[in-house]
N, CA, C and O atoms as CSV, one atom per row, in Angstrom:
chain,resi,resn,atom,element,x,y,z
A,1,GLY,N,N,-39.683,139.712,1.361
A,1,GLY,CA,C,-40.049,140.562,0.633
A,1,GLY,C,C,-41.663,140.365,-0.041
A,1,GLY,O,O,-42.109,140.785,-1.108
A,2,HIS,N,N,-42.366,139.496,1.119
A,2,HIS,CA,C,-43.812,139.432,1.250
A,2,HIS,C,C,-44.217,139.602,2.548
A,2,HIS,O,O,-43.613,139.487,3.614
A,3,LEU,N,N,-45.704,139.989,2.184
A,3,LEU,CA,C,-46.605,140.480,3.301
A,3,LEU,C,C,-46.588,139.096,3.973
A,3,LEU,O,O,-46.259,138.070,3.378
A,4,PHE,N,N,-47.079,139.166,5.634
A,4,PHE,CA,C,-47.717,137.867,6.451
A,4,PHE,C,C,-49.001,137.485,5.847
A,4,PHE,O,O,-49.561,138.106,4.944
A,5,TYR,N,N,-49.352,136.592,6.322
A,5,TYR,CA,C,-50.466,136.099,5.943
A,5,TYR,C,C,-51.424,135.491,7.633
A,5,TYR,O,O,-50.857,134.739,8.426
A,6,SER,N,N,-52.513,135.881,7.808
A,6,SER,CA,C,-53.416,135.529,8.948
A,6,SER,C,C,-54.226,134.804,8.584
A,6,SER,O,O,-54.609,134.782,7.414
A,7,GLU,N,N,-54.957,133.561,10.081
A,7,GLU,CA,C,-56.548,133.243,9.725
A,7,GLU,C,C,-56.745,133.087,10.737
A,7,GLU,O,O,-55.848,132.978,11.572
A,8,ASN,N,N,-58.027,133.024,11.011
A,8,ASN,CA,C,-58.550,132.111,12.302
A,8,ASN,C,C,-59.113,130.908,12.324
A,8,ASN,O,O,-60.145,130.731,11.678
A,9,PHE,N,N,-58.664,130.095,12.905
A,9,PHE,CA,C,-58.865,128.731,13.073
A,9,PHE,C,C,-59.976,128.512,14.669
A,9,PHE,O,O,-59.690,128.893,15.804
A,10,ASN,N,N,-61.155,127.838,14.248
A,10,ASN,CA,C,-61.568,127.541,16.095
A,10,ASN,C,C,-61.658,125.997,15.852
A,10,ASN,O,O,-62.257,125.180,15.152
A,11,ILE,N,N,-60.675,126.078,16.877
A,11,ILE,CA,C,-60.273,124.315,17.454
A,11,ILE,C,C,-61.448,123.925,18.952
A,11,ILE,O,O,-61.536,124.524,20.024
A,12,PRO,N,N,-61.898,123.205,18.655
A,12,PRO,CA,C,-62.979,123.097,19.816
A,12,PRO,C,C,-61.709,122.205,20.729
A,12,PRO,O,O,-60.798,121.637,20.125
A,13,ASP,N,N,-61.815,122.189,22.190
A,13,ASP,CA,C,-61.100,121.464,23.404
A,13,ASP,C,C,-61.342,119.551,22.864
A,13,ASP,O,O,-60.672,118.546,23.103
A,14,SER,N,N,-62.339,119.733,22.246
A,14,SER,CA,C,-62.449,118.429,22.043
A,14,SER,C,C,-61.691,117.243,20.963
A,14,SER,O,O,-61.308,116.079,21.086
A,15,ALA,N,N,-61.728,118.473,19.627
A,15,ALA,CA,C,-61.111,118.206,18.908
A,15,ALA,C,C,-59.728,116.906,18.755
A,15,ALA,O,O,-58.614,116.912,19.279
A,16,ALA,N,N,-60.150,116.233,18.146
A,16,ALA,CA,C,-58.660,114.949,18.284
A,16,ALA,C,C,-57.391,115.873,17.098
A,16,ALA,O,O,-57.539,117.010,16.651
A,17,TYR,N,N,-56.322,115.015,16.870
A,17,TYR,CA,C,-55.202,115.475,16.383
A,17,TYR,C,C,-55.850,115.266,14.733
A,17,TYR,O,O,-56.719,114.506,14.304
A,18,LYS,N,N,-55.241,116.009,14.252
A,18,LYS,CA,C,-55.839,116.129,12.480
A,18,LYS,C,C,-55.166,117.024,11.909
A,18,LYS,O,O,-55.183,118.182,12.326
A,19,GLU,N,N,-54.393,116.613,10.761
A,19,GLU,CA,C,-53.519,117.460,9.812
A,19,GLU,C,C,-54.351,117.824,8.782
A,19,GLU,O,O,-55.230,117.286,8.109
A,20,ILE,N,N,-53.777,118.969,8.861
A,20,ILE,CA,C,-54.412,120.423,7.809
A,20,ILE,C,C,-53.498,120.930,6.523
A,20,ILE,O,O,-52.530,121.675,6.678
A,21,HIS,N,N,-53.828,120.549,5.537
A,21,HIS,CA,C,-53.258,120.929,4.619
A,21,HIS,C,C,-53.360,122.217,3.898
A,21,HIS,O,O,-54.473,122.152,3.377
A,22,LYS,N,N,-52.945,123.103,3.645
A,22,LYS,CA,C,-53.461,124.387,3.424
A,22,LYS,C,C,-52.479,125.477,2.580
A,22,LYS,O,O,-51.479,125.914,3.148
A,23,HIS,N,N,-52.810,125.901,1.185
A,23,HIS,CA,C,-52.510,126.707,0.642
A,23,HIS,C,C,-52.511,127.969,0.726
A,23,HIS,O,O,-53.427,128.646,0.258
A,24,ILE,N,N,-51.640,128.391,1.244
A,24,ILE,CA,C,-51.281,130.083,1.987
A,24,ILE,C,C,-50.860,130.951,0.958
A,24,ILE,O,O,-49.680,131.140,0.665
A,25,PRO,N,N,-51.634,131.371,0.523
A,25,PRO,CA,C,-51.192,132.876,-0.700
A,25,PRO,C,C,-50.439,134.267,-0.100
A,25,PRO,O,O,-51.078,135.240,0.299
A,26,LEU,N,N,-49.227,134.199,-0.109
A,26,LEU,CA,C,-48.892,134.810,0.190
A,26,LEU,C,C,-48.335,136.386,-0.796
A,26,LEU,O,O,-47.887,136.284,-1.938
A,27,GLN,N,N,-48.491,137.780,-0.054
A,27,GLN,CA,C,-48.140,138.782,-1.669
A,27,GLN,C,C,-47.289,139.231,-1.124
A,27,GLN,O,O,-47.060,139.478,0.060
A,28,LYS,N,N,-46.371,139.445,-2.740
A,28,LYS,CA,C,-45.310,140.233,-2.740
A,28,LYS,C,C,-45.708,142.142,-1.839
A,28,LYS,O,O,-46.733,142.823,-1.820
A,29,ILE,N,N,-44.482,142.331,-1.315
A,29,ILE,CA,C,-44.338,143.758,-0.639
A,29,ILE,C,C,-44.463,144.851,-1.812
A,29,ILE,O,O,-43.353,145.232,-2.183
A,30,SER,N,N,-45.619,145.491,-2.537
A,30,SER,CA,C,-45.063,146.192,-3.246
A,30,SER,C,C,-46.387,147.285,-3.054
A,30,SER,O,O,-47.446,146.826,-2.627
A,31,ILE,N,N,-46.301,148.442,-3.318
A,31,ILE,CA,C,-47.288,149.345,-3.504
A,31,ILE,C,C,-48.713,148.766,-4.276
A,31,ILE,O,O,-48.864,148.112,-5.308
A,32,GLY,N,N,-49.693,149.331,-3.263
A,32,GLY,CA,C,-51.229,148.993,-3.479
A,32,GLY,C,C,-51.531,147.614,-3.080
A,32,GLY,O,O,-52.686,147.218,-3.241
A,33,ASN,N,N,-50.724,146.897,-2.626
A,33,ASN,CA,C,-50.903,145.084,-1.784
A,33,ASN,C,C,-51.513,145.846,-0.603
A,33,ASN,O,O,-51.326,146.950,-0.092
A,34,LYS,N,N,-52.347,144.767,-0.374
A,34,LYS,CA,C,-52.815,144.844,1.158
A,34,LYS,C,C,-53.680,143.547,1.544
A,34,LYS,O,O,-54.225,142.878,0.666
A,35,ILE,N,N,-53.783,143.206,3.018
A,35,ILE,CA,C,-53.939,141.963,3.865
A,35,ILE,C,C,-55.304,142.324,4.757
A,35,ILE,O,O,-55.491,143.534,4.883
A,36,ALA,N,N,-55.904,141.791,5.146
A,36,ALA,CA,C,-56.739,142.480,6.198
A,36,ALA,C,C,-55.958,141.505,7.148
A,36,ALA,O,O,-55.466,140.445,6.761
A,37,LEU,N,N,-55.903,141.940,8.332
A,37,LEU,CA,C,-55.567,141.429,9.940
A,37,LEU,C,C,-56.788,140.828,10.366
A,37,LEU,O,O,-57.691,141.466,10.906
A,38,LYS,N,N,-56.819,139.782,10.162
A,38,LYS,CA,C,-57.832,139.023,10.589
A,38,LYS,C,C,-57.405,138.625,12.099
A,38,LYS,O,O,-57.479,137.406,11.947
A,39,ASN,N,N,-57.129,138.739,13.043
A,39,ASN,CA,C,-56.781,138.823,14.085
A,39,ASN,C,C,-56.601,139.932,15.455
A,39,ASN,O,O,-56.074,139.846,16.564
A,40,ILE,N,N,-57.428,141.109,14.620
A,40,ILE,CA,C,-57.607,142.454,15.450
A,40,ILE,C,C,-59.300,142.106,16.088
A,40,ILE,O,O,-60.047,141.509,15.314
A,41,PHE,N,N,-59.679,142.377,17.059
A,41,PHE,CA,C,-60.137,142.481,17.757
A,41,PHE,C,C,-60.538,143.802,18.654
A,41,PHE,O,O,-59.848,144.604,19.284
A,42,TYR,N,N,-62.136,143.664,18.411
A,42,TYR,CA,C,-62.478,145.107,19.214
A,42,TYR,C,C,-63.770,144.692,20.165
A,42,TYR,O,O,-64.544,143.754,19.977
A,43,ASP,N,N,-63.782,145.804,21.401
A,43,ASP,CA,C,-65.330,145.394,21.843
A,43,ASP,C,C,-66.041,146.071,20.887
A,43,ASP,O,O,-65.526,147.021,20.298
A,44,TYR,N,N,-67.528,145.583,20.582
A,44,TYR,CA,C,-68.740,146.343,20.275
A,44,TYR,C,C,-68.809,147.534,20.457
A,44,TYR,O,O,-68.694,148.226,21.468
A,45,GLY,N,N,-69.071,147.827,19.061
A,45,GLY,CA,C,-69.220,149.495,19.150
A,45,GLY,C,C,-68.363,150.471,19.994
A,45,GLY,O,O,-68.686,151.508,20.574
A,46,LYS,N,N,-66.803,149.630,19.859
A,46,LYS,CA,C,-65.932,150.388,20.464
A,46,LYS,C,C,-64.627,150.341,19.993
A,46,LYS,O,O,-64.424,149.433,19.187
A,47,ALA,N,N,-63.737,151.015,20.246
A,47,ALA,CA,C,-62.142,150.985,19.367
A,47,ALA,C,C,-61.215,150.643,20.296
A,47,ALA,O,O,-60.051,151.043,20.328
A,48,THR,N,N,-61.720,149.935,21.014
A,48,THR,CA,C,-61.020,149.355,22.281
A,48,THR,C,C,-60.488,147.942,21.814
A,48,THR,O,O,-61.173,146.921,21.748
A,49,LEU,N,N,-59.037,148.069,21.476
A,49,LEU,CA,C,-58.415,146.589,21.188
A,49,LEU,C,C,-58.380,145.610,21.953
A,49,LEU,O,O,-57.406,145.737,22.696
A,50,ARG,N,N,-59.198,144.270,22.255
A,50,ARG,CA,C,-58.807,143.045,22.879
A,50,ARG,C,C,-57.217,142.713,23.006
A,50,ARG,O,O,-56.400,142.975,22.122
A,51,PRO,N,N,-56.940,142.150,24.139
A,51,PRO,CA,C,-55.905,141.580,24.266
A,51,PRO,C,C,-55.133,140.633,23.059
A,51,PRO,O,O,-53.980,140.600,22.630
A,52,GLN,N,N,-56.566,139.777,22.702
A,52,GLN,CA,C,-55.919,138.639,21.392
A,52,GLN,C,C,-55.397,139.336,20.348
A,52,GLN,O,O,-54.442,138.771,19.815
A,53,SER,N,N,-55.784,140.601,19.788
A,53,SER,CA,C,-55.008,141.183,19.026
A,53,SER,C,C,-53.457,141.213,19.106
A,53,SER,O,O,-52.827,140.959,18.079
A,54,ILE,N,N,-52.788,141.510,20.273
A,54,ILE,CA,C,-51.655,141.660,20.512
A,54,ILE,C,C,-50.623,140.803,19.194
A,54,ILE,O,O,-49.891,141.193,18.284
A,55,SER,N,N,-51.020,139.625,19.659
A,55,SER,CA,C,-50.005,138.211,18.607
A,55,SER,C,C,-49.515,139.261,17.081
A,55,SER,O,O,-48.443,139.432,16.500
A,56,GLU,N,N,-51.189,139.888,16.830
A,56,GLU,CA,C,-51.484,139.962,15.205
A,56,GLU,C,C,-50.909,141.775,15.093
A,56,GLU,O,O,-50.420,142.048,13.996
A,57,LEU,N,N,-50.944,142.761,15.966
A,57,LEU,CA,C,-50.429,143.753,16.003
A,57,LEU,C,C,-48.699,143.584,16.205
A,57,LEU,O,O,-48.041,144.545,15.808
A,58,ASN,N,N,-48.007,142.514,16.751
A,58,ASN,CA,C,-46.887,142.602,16.807
A,58,ASN,C,C,-46.309,142.205,15.565
A,58,ASN,O,O,-45.238,142.653,15.154
A,59,GLN,N,N,-47.048,141.321,14.930
A,59,GLN,CA,C,-46.348,140.683,13.183
A,59,GLN,C,C,-46.804,142.061,12.431
A,59,GLN,O,O,-46.467,141.878,11.262
A,60,VAL,N,N,-47.355,143.242,12.527
A,60,VAL,CA,C,-47.275,144.268,12.034
A,60,VAL,C,C,-45.898,145.039,12.495
A,60,VAL,O,O,-45.040,145.425,11.701
A,61,VAL,N,N,-45.859,145.152,13.542
A,61,VAL,CA,C,-44.753,145.812,14.493
A,61,VAL,C,C,-43.065,145.116,13.351
A,61,VAL,O,O,-42.216,145.914,12.954
A,62,LYS,N,N,-42.995,143.896,13.120
A,62,LYS,CA,C,-42.667,142.939,12.949
A,62,LYS,C,C,-41.864,143.652,11.550
A,62,LYS,O,O,-40.725,144.100,11.419
A,63,LEU,N,N,-42.966,143.532,10.643
A,63,LEU,CA,C,-43.196,143.959,9.477
A,63,LEU,C,C,-42.347,145.249,9.075
A,63,LEU,O,O,-41.540,145.478,8.174
A,64,LEU,N,N,-42.710,145.759,9.798
A,64,LEU,CA,C,-42.411,147.531,9.646
A,64,LEU,C,C,-40.747,147.674,9.880
A,64,LEU,O,O,-39.987,148.221,9.081
A,65,ASN,N,N,-40.465,147.229,10.803
A,65,ASN,CA,C,-39.012,147.009,11.486
A,65,ASN,C,C,-38.081,146.225,10.686
A,65,ASN,O,O,-36.869,146.350,10.861
A,66,LEU,N,N,-38.581,145.397,9.787
A,66,LEU,CA,C,-38.085,144.310,8.742
A,66,LEU,C,C,-38.045,145.826,7.582
A,66,LEU,O,O,-36.935,146.118,7.136
A,67,ASN,N,N,-39.053,146.555,7.233
A,67,ASN,CA,C,-39.100,147.435,6.122
A,67,ASN,C,C,-39.331,148.957,6.663
A,67,ASN,O,O,-40.393,149.546,6.864
A,68,ILE,N,N,-38.019,149.385,6.828
A,68,ILE,CA,C,-37.956,150.732,7.663
A,68,ILE,C,C,-38.519,151.872,6.664
A,68,ILE,O,O,-38.817,152.989,7.088
A,69,ASP,N,N,-38.605,151.618,5.724
A,69,ASP,CA,C,-39.203,152.423,4.546
A,69,ASP,C,C,-40.487,152.803,4.268
A,69,ASP,O,O,-41.020,153.909,4.173
A,70,MET,N,N,-41.009,151.340,4.121
A,70,MET,CA,C,-42.247,151.261,3.858
A,70,MET,C,C,-42.923,152.229,4.831
A,70,MET,O,O,-42.393,152.590,5.881
A,71,VAL,N,N,-44.368,152.701,4.327
A,71,VAL,CA,C,-45.263,153.189,4.678
A,71,VAL,C,C,-46.628,152.255,3.957
A,71,VAL,O,O,-46.730,151.551,2.953
A,72,ILE,N,N,-47.569,152.679,5.058
A,72,ILE,CA,C,-48.960,151.643,5.036
A,72,ILE,C,C,-50.044,152.704,5.857
A,72,ILE,O,O,-49.970,153.596,6.702
A,73,GLU,N,N,-50.880,152.152,5.210
A,73,GLU,CA,C,-52.224,153.245,5.836
A,73,GLU,C,C,-52.762,151.508,6.497
A,73,GLU,O,O,-52.577,150.371,6.062
A,74,ILE,N,N,-53.392,151.986,7.571
A,74,ILE,CA,C,-54.521,150.860,8.717
A,74,ILE,C,C,-55.659,151.411,8.395
A,74,ILE,O,O,-55.791,152.629,8.520
A,75,ALA,N,N,-56.635,150.657,7.947
A,75,ALA,CA,C,-57.740,150.831,7.426
A,75,ALA,C,C,-58.999,150.028,8.422
A,75,ALA,O,O,-58.954,148.898,8.908
A,76,SER,N,N,-59.626,150.616,8.472
A,76,SER,CA,C,-60.882,149.844,9.198
A,76,SER,C,C,-62.020,150.021,9.082
A,76,SER,O,O,-62.381,151.187,9.242
A,77,TYR,N,N,-62.861,149.206,8.831
A,77,TYR,CA,C,-64.746,149.124,8.562
A,77,TYR,C,C,-65.215,148.590,9.305
A,77,TYR,O,O,-64.755,147.807,10.136
A,78,THR,N,N,-66.934,149.184,8.984
A,78,THR,CA,C,-67.747,148.686,9.779
A,78,THR,C,C,-68.851,147.640,8.905
A,78,THR,O,O,-68.798,147.398,7.699
A,79,ASP,N,N,-69.752,147.164,9.800
A,79,ASP,CA,C,-71.149,147.001,8.894
A,79,ASP,C,C,-71.665,147.822,8.645
A,79,ASP,O,O,-71.169,148.938,8.799
A,80,SER,N,N,-73.057,147.617,8.084
A,80,SER,CA,C,-73.796,148.812,7.841
A,80,SER,C,C,-75.457,148.810,9.246
A,80,SER,O,O,-76.600,149.155,8.943
A,81,GLN,N,N,-75.106,148.432,10.337
A,81,GLN,CA,C,-75.747,148.642,11.114
A,81,GLN,C,C,-76.528,149.755,11.814
A,81,GLN,O,O,-77.708,149.911,12.127
A,82,SER,N,N,-75.070,150.680,11.972
A,82,SER,CA,C,-75.476,152.104,12.545
A,82,SER,C,C,-75.380,153.058,11.649
A,82,SER,O,O,-75.018,152.850,10.491
A,83,SER,N,N,-75.753,154.383,12.194
A,83,SER,CA,C,-75.607,155.372,11.333
A,83,SER,C,C,-74.489,155.734,10.756
A,83,SER,O,O,-73.479,155.732,11.460
A,84,ALA,N,N,-74.382,156.136,9.336
A,84,ALA,CA,C,-73.247,156.503,8.739
A,84,ALA,C,C,-72.240,157.306,9.322
A,84,ALA,O,O,-71.104,156.874,9.126
A,85,GLU,N,N,-72.333,158.477,10.062
A,85,GLU,CA,C,-71.496,159.171,11.194
A,85,GLU,C,C,-70.785,158.503,11.614
A,85,GLU,O,O,-69.643,158.193,11.274
A,86,PHE,N,N,-71.661,158.096,12.733
A,86,PHE,CA,C,-70.847,156.838,14.109
A,86,PHE,C,C,-70.397,155.654,13.406
A,86,PHE,O,O,-69.550,155.177,14.161
A,87,ASN,N,N,-70.468,155.080,12.616
A,87,ASN,CA,C,-69.643,154.405,11.674
A,87,ASN,C,C,-68.068,154.593,10.620
A,87,ASN,O,O,-67.089,153.916,10.305
A,88,LEU,N,N,-68.313,155.190,10.516
A,88,LEU,CA,C,-67.113,156.407,10.184
A,88,LEU,C,C,-66.038,157.219,10.887
A,88,LEU,O,O,-64.946,157.632,10.497
A,89,SER,N,N,-66.853,157.346,12.352
A,89,SER,CA,C,-65.882,157.750,13.441
A,89,SER,C,C,-65.136,156.160,14.208
A,89,SER,O,O,-63.995,155.982,14.633
A,90,LEU,N,N,-66.265,155.247,14.149
A,90,LEU,CA,C,-66.344,154.179,15.050
A,90,LEU,C,C,-64.991,154.000,13.837
A,90,LEU,O,O,-64.084,154.537,14.473
A,91,SER,N,N,-64.580,153.714,12.958
A,91,SER,CA,C,-63.844,153.204,11.930
A,91,SER,C,C,-62.331,153.860,11.793
A,91,SER,O,O,-61.343,153.345,11.270
A,92,LEU,N,N,-62.444,155.040,12.367
A,92,LEU,CA,C,-61.240,156.007,12.265
A,92,LEU,C,C,-60.849,155.448,13.184
A,92,LEU,O,O,-59.776,154.848,13.132
A,93,ALA,N,N,-61.791,155.491,14.570
A,93,ALA,CA,C,-61.143,155.703,16.163
A,93,ALA,C,C,-60.422,154.475,16.029
A,93,ALA,O,O,-59.250,154.444,16.403
A,94,ARG,N,N,-61.146,153.124,15.385
A,94,ARG,CA,C,-60.372,151.659,15.495
A,94,ARG,C,C,-58.723,151.654,14.851
A,94,ARG,O,O,-57.696,151.302,15.432
A,95,SER,N,N,-58.884,152.161,13.491
A,95,SER,CA,C,-57.581,152.393,13.052
A,95,SER,C,C,-56.864,153.021,14.364
A,95,SER,O,O,-56.147,152.354,15.110
A,96,GLN,N,N,-57.081,154.040,14.495
A,96,GLN,CA,C,-55.954,155.143,15.466
A,96,GLN,C,C,-55.724,154.501,16.671
A,96,GLN,O,O,-54.833,154.970,17.379
A,97,SER,N,N,-56.525,153.222,17.181
A,97,SER,CA,C,-56.259,152.340,18.196
A,97,SER,C,C,-54.792,151.196,17.834
A,97,SER,O,O,-54.038,150.786,18.717
A,98,VAL,N,N,-54.689,150.923,16.650
A,98,VAL,CA,C,-54.095,149.860,15.935
A,98,VAL,C,C,-52.895,151.157,15.751
A,98,VAL,O,O,-51.760,150.924,16.167
A,99,VAL,N,N,-53.157,152.336,15.199
A,99,VAL,CA,C,-51.455,153.115,14.948
A,99,VAL,C,C,-51.186,153.534,16.353
A,99,VAL,O,O,-49.965,153.491,16.504
A,100,ASP,N,N,-51.681,153.860,17.275
A,100,ASP,CA,C,-51.482,154.166,18.877
A,100,ASP,C,C,-50.451,153.361,19.031
A,100,ASP,O,O,-49.311,153.820,18.962
A,101,TYR,N,N,-50.774,151.503,19.357
A,101,TYR,CA,C,-50.016,150.304,19.506
A,101,TYR,C,C,-49.101,150.827,18.834
A,101,TYR,O,O,-48.420,151.659,19.435
A,102,LEU,N,N,-48.767,150.546,17.415
A,102,LEU,CA,C,-47.809,150.699,16.838
A,102,LEU,C,C,-46.882,151.614,17.139
A,102,LEU,O,O,-45.709,151.308,17.352
A,103,PHE,N,N,-47.321,152.784,17.181
A,103,PHE,CA,C,-46.478,154.002,17.921
A,103,PHE,C,C,-45.448,153.658,19.121
A,103,PHE,O,O,-44.225,153.754,19.027
A,104,ALA,N,N,-46.327,153.144,20.522
A,104,ALA,CA,C,-46.049,152.599,21.649
A,104,ALA,C,C,-44.984,151.784,21.466
A,104,ALA,O,O,-43.988,151.992,22.159
A,105,ALA,N,N,-44.984,150.709,20.508
A,105,ALA,CA,C,-44.173,150.081,20.283
A,105,ALA,C,C,-42.695,150.347,19.030
A,105,ALA,O,O,-41.891,149.728,18.333
A,106,GLY,N,N,-43.016,151.379,19.325
A,106,GLY,CA,C,-41.736,152.151,18.632
A,106,GLY,C,C,-41.817,152.619,17.135
A,106,GLY,O,O,-40.836,153.136,16.601
A,107,ILE,N,N,-43.023,152.428,16.452
A,107,ILE,CA,C,-42.772,152.265,14.988
A,107,ILE,C,C,-43.109,153.927,14.537
A,107,ILE,O,O,-43.975,154.672,14.995
A,108,SER,N,N,-42.105,154.186,13.493
A,108,SER,CA,C,-42.063,155.813,13.456
A,108,SER,C,C,-43.403,156.788,12.910
A,108,SER,O,O,-43.796,156.659,11.751
A,109,ARG,N,N,-43.752,157.309,13.413
A,109,ARG,CA,C,-44.953,158.014,12.927
A,109,ARG,C,C,-45.294,158.566,11.408
A,109,ARG,O,O,-46.283,159.152,10.969
A,110,ASP,N,N,-43.741,158.022,10.630
A,110,ASP,CA,C,-43.799,158.598,9.196
A,110,ASP,C,C,-44.043,157.148,8.681
A,110,ASP,O,O,-43.630,157.025,7.528
A,111,GLN,N,N,-44.547,156.111,9.152
A,111,GLN,CA,C,-45.022,155.049,8.419
A,111,GLN,C,C,-45.978,154.463,8.650
A,111,GLN,O,O,-46.197,153.251,8.653
A,112,VAL,N,N,-46.713,155.461,8.893
A,112,VAL,CA,C,-48.137,154.957,9.240
A,112,VAL,C,C,-49.150,155.852,9.329
A,112,VAL,O,O,-49.111,156.974,9.833
A,113,VAL,N,N,-50.656,154.933,8.478
A,113,VAL,CA,C,-51.649,156.096,8.572
A,113,VAL,C,C,-52.703,155.739,8.774
A,113,VAL,O,O,-53.144,154.721,8.240
A,114,ALA,N,N,-53.417,156.503,9.628
A,114,ALA,CA,C,-55.029,155.750,10.108
A,114,ALA,C,C,-55.957,156.118,9.194
A,114,ALA,O,O,-55.770,157.079,8.447
A,115,LYS,N,N,-56.778,155.565,9.176
A,115,LYS,CA,C,-58.018,156.103,8.041
A,115,LYS,C,C,-59.218,155.036,8.608
A,115,LYS,O,O,-59.013,153.913,9.068
A,116,GLY,N,N,-60.427,155.662,8.455
A,116,GLY,CA,C,-61.573,154.851,8.757
A,116,GLY,C,C,-62.758,154.850,7.916
A,116,GLY,O,O,-63.589,155.703,8.227
A,117,TYR,N,N,-63.043,154.107,6.930
A,117,TYR,CA,C,-63.949,153.477,6.196
A,117,TYR,C,C,-65.514,153.613,6.026
A,117,TYR,O,O,-66.303,153.815,5.102
A,118,GLY,N,N,-65.570,153.356,7.656
A,118,GLY,CA,C,-67.095,153.110,7.782
A,118,GLY,C,C,-67.840,151.973,6.790
A,118,GLY,O,O,-67.195,150.998,6.405
A,119,LYS,N,N,-68.975,152.130,6.480
A,119,LYS,CA,C,-69.254,150.934,6.024
A,119,LYS,C,C,-69.026,150.892,4.236
A,119,LYS,O,O,-69.324,149.991,3.452
A,120,ALA,N,N,-68.533,151.925,4.036
A,120,ALA,CA,C,-67.765,151.715,2.606
A,120,ALA,C,C,-67.153,150.226,2.065
A,120,ALA,O,O,-66.699,149.404,2.861
A,121,ASN,N,N,-67.191,150.049,0.951
A,121,ASN,CA,C,-66.631,149.010,0.632
A,121,ASN,C,C,-66.458,147.429,1.254
A,121,ASN,O,O,-65.493,146.815,1.710
A,122,PRO,N,N,-67.893,147.091,1.036
A,122,PRO,CA,C,-67.838,145.516,2.291
A,122,PRO,C,C,-67.653,144.428,1.304
A,122,PRO,O,O,-67.822,144.501,0.087
A,123,ILE,N,N,-67.302,143.465,1.971
A,123,ILE,CA,C,-66.850,142.336,1.246
A,123,ILE,C,C,-67.673,141.159,1.322
A,123,ILE,O,O,-67.440,140.088,0.763
A,124,ALA,N,N,-68.784,141.476,2.153
A,124,ALA,CA,C,-70.021,140.671,2.131
A,124,ALA,C,C,-71.114,141.082,2.276
A,124,ALA,O,O,-71.316,142.258,1.976
A,125,THR,N,N,-72.121,140.334,2.744
A,125,THR,CA,C,-73.562,140.956,2.599
A,125,THR,C,C,-73.914,141.662,4.183
A,125,THR,O,O,-73.445,141.209,5.227
A,126,ASN,N,N,-74.484,142.401,4.132
A,126,ASN,CA,C,-74.601,143.076,5.260
A,126,ASN,C,C,-76.060,142.376,6.220
A,126,ASN,O,O,-76.357,142.499,7.408
A,127,ASP,N,N,-76.688,141.681,5.163
A,127,ASP,CA,C,-77.960,141.061,5.818
A,127,ASP,C,C,-78.038,139.463,6.967
A,127,ASP,O,O,-79.010,138.902,7.473
A,128,THR,N,N,-76.492,139.141,7.031
A,128,THR,CA,C,-76.357,138.011,8.162
A,128,THR,C,C,-75.478,138.709,9.039
A,128,THR,O,O,-74.993,139.827,8.867
A,129,GLU,N,N,-75.328,137.940,9.987
A,129,GLU,CA,C,-74.394,138.318,11.377
A,129,GLU,C,C,-73.109,137.950,10.552
A,129,GLU,O,O,-72.164,138.731,10.449
A,130,GLU,N,N,-73.146,136.459,9.854
A,130,GLU,CA,C,-71.831,136.467,9.658
A,130,GLU,C,C,-71.158,137.318,8.414
A,130,GLU,O,O,-69.960,137.593,8.344
A,131,GLY,N,N,-71.994,137.619,7.611
A,131,GLY,CA,C,-71.404,138.552,6.340
A,131,GLY,C,C,-70.768,139.842,7.439
A,131,GLY,O,O,-69.609,140.254,7.485
A,132,ARG,N,N,-72.142,140.359,8.400
A,132,ARG,CA,C,-71.442,141.918,8.656
A,132,ARG,C,C,-70.419,141.813,9.689
A,132,ARG,O,O,-69.877,142.847,10.081
A,133,GLN,N,N,-70.023,140.428,10.282
A,133,GLN,CA,C,-68.457,140.341,10.748
A,133,GLN,C,C,-67.481,140.454,9.993
A,133,GLN,O,O,-66.439,140.989,10.371
A,134,LEU,N,N,-67.668,139.914,8.665
A,134,LEU,CA,C,-66.949,139.522,8.053
A,134,LEU,C,C,-66.489,141.272,7.522
A,134,LEU,O,O,-65.306,141.579,7.664
A,135,ASN,N,N,-67.315,142.165,7.026
A,135,ASN,CA,C,-67.479,143.587,6.852
A,135,ASN,C,C,-66.491,144.475,7.976
A,135,ASN,O,O,-65.887,145.512,7.702
A,136,ARG,N,N,-66.501,143.814,9.229
A,136,ARG,CA,C,-66.026,144.663,10.481
A,136,ARG,C,C,-64.571,144.055,10.541
A,136,ARG,O,O,-64.165,143.193,11.321
A,137,ARG,N,N,-63.683,144.888,9.252
A,137,ARG,CA,C,-62.445,144.273,9.582
A,137,ARG,C,C,-61.205,145.571,9.816
A,137,ARG,O,O,-61.651,146.719,9.830
A,138,THR,N,N,-60.146,145.442,9.941
A,138,THR,CA,C,-58.678,146.227,9.462
A,138,THR,C,C,-57.928,145.236,8.550
A,138,THR,O,O,-57.748,144.021,8.480
A,139,GLU,N,N,-57.454,146.756,7.647
A,139,GLU,CA,C,-56.735,145.911,6.874
A,139,GLU,C,C,-55.300,147.002,6.643
A,139,GLU,O,O,-55.408,148.110,7.169
A,140,ILE,N,N,-54.575,146.832,6.217
A,140,ILE,CA,C,-53.118,147.283,5.650
A,140,ILE,C,C,-52.759,147.433,4.819
A,140,ILE,O,O,-52.653,146.388,4.177
A,141,LYS,N,N,-52.328,148.558,4.167
A,141,LYS,CA,C,-52.275,148.634,2.556
A,141,LYS,C,C,-51.031,149.425,2.085
A,141,LYS,O,O,-50.840,150.623,2.290
A,142,ILE,N,N,-50.235,148.595,1.440
A,142,ILE,CA,C,-49.223,149.149,1.488
A,142,ILE,C,C,-49.071,150.369,0.480
A,142,ILE,O,O,-49.322,150.230,-0.717
A,143,LEU,N,N,-48.536,151.887,1.174
A,143,LEU,CA,C,-48.693,153.460,0.609
A,143,LEU,C,C,-47.183,153.659,-0.292
A,143,LEU,O,O,-47.128,153.996,-1.474
A,144,TYR,N,N,-45.999,153.355,0.602
A,144,TYR,CA,C,-44.833,153.155,0.160
A,144,TYR,C,C,-43.720,152.452,0.471
A,144,TYR,O,O,-43.164,152.648,1.551
A,145,GLU,N,N,-43.309,151.663,-0.306
A,145,GLU,CA,C,-42.124,150.319,0.247
A,145,GLU,C,C,-40.568,151.089,-0.062
A,145,GLU,O,O,-39.522,150.489,0.187
């Protein structure tokens, strides 16, 4: 009854064993709720999914297979570095790459919609590389449950 959660952790090869306690906020599956897919990676300026994205994509497949009536939007965003037209086109192509993966994994075309929002709705500043990286994201949003 909840959406999954993902986060990136960088653990250096030289790191010693260390326990980390973290509060994980899970959202209920309900219309309008959304989560960022933090482990979806694309090549710079392209819509090609990197192999490191497969694990996260399979979580989406699992979610949709467990909730066959659910309809989601795959929404991709860019930073503000290029033209508005390029960013809008790139974000839609990235969303479509995710949708194509889901279709190839057997998800019904009725369950998924691709949307590209370009540089709209930034969640961080576009004045720093760290902020731009946060703005380059893919999210899922529940449209119907």
